[in-house]
C-alpha positions in Angstrom: 25.6 11.2 -8.4 25.7 8.9 -11.4 27.7 10.2 -15.0 24.6 11.1 -16.4 22.7 12.7 -13.6 26.5 15.7 -13.0 26.2 15.3 -17.5 21.6 16.5 -17.7 22.9 18.8 -14.9 26.4 20.3 -16.2 24.8 20.9 -19.0 21.6 22.5 -18.5 23.5 24.7 -15.9 25.9 25.8 -19.4 21.9 25.7 -21.3 21.4 28.8 -18.4 24.6 30.7 -18.6 24.3 30.9 -22.5 24.0 34.6 -23.9 21.0 34.5 -25.3 19.4 32.9 -21.5 21.5 35.7 -19.4 19.4 38.6 -21.0 15.7 37.1 -20.6 16.4 35.3 -17.0 15.3 38.0 -13.4 17.2 38.6 -11.0 16.1 36.2 -7.9 16.4 37.3 -4.1 14.7 34.3 -1.3 13.2 36.4 1.6 13.7 33.1 3.9 14.9 30.0 3.8 14.0 26.4 3.6 15.2 26.5 8.3 12.8 29.0 8.6 9.6 27.0 6.5 10.6 24.2 8.5 10.7 25.8 11.8 6.7 27.7 10.7 5.9 24.1 9.6 6.4 22.3 13.0 5.6 25.2 14.9 1.4 24.7 13.0 1.7 21.1 13.7 2.7 21.3 17.7 -0.3 24.1 17.9 -2.1 22.1 16.2 -5.4 21.2 18.3 -6.5 18.0 17.8 -10.2 18.9 19.8 -11.6 20.7 16.3 -11.6 17.7 14.4 -14.7 15.8 13.7 -15.4 12.2 14.9 -16.0 10.2 11.5 -17.3 6.5 11.4 -15.9 4.6 9.0 -17.6 1.9 7.1 -15.0 -0.8 5.0 -17.1 -1.4 1.3 -15.2 -3.9 -0.4 -17.3 -5.5 -3.6 -16.0 -8.7 -4.1 -16.6 -9.7 -7.5 -19.0 -13.5 -7.1 -18.2 -16.6 -8.5 -19.3 -16.2 -11.8 -17.6 -13.0 -12.8 -14.2 -14.8 -12.0 -15.0 -18.2 -14.2 -15.2 -15.6 -16.5 -12.1 -13.9 -16.1 -10.5 -17.8 -15.5 -12.0 -18.9 -18.9 -10.5 -15.3 -20.9 -7.1 -15.8 -19.2 -7.0 -19.3 -20.5 -8.0 -18.4 -24.0 -5.7 -15.6 -24.2 -3.1 -17.4 -23.5 -3.3 -20.4 -25.9 
C-alpha cells in the first residue's frame, strides 16, 4: 500500500472515530460472511441449466465510412495541424 493510500485511510478512520461522528453512526452486524456469498454464487453457477437458454443468431453489422468521408476527415486533420 502506498503512503498516500495509508494516509487517506488513517485520515478517514480518524474522521469516522471522531466524537461528532460516533453519535451519528449506527451499529451494523453482518448476517453472512463473504465466504457464504461466494459459496452460494458457485452453487448457482454449477446448478445453472444451460438447456433453458434460447439460441440466437448473431449478425455483426459493421458500418465503415465511404471514401469521401475518409478524405474529408484527412483534410480536416491536415487543416488543424496548420
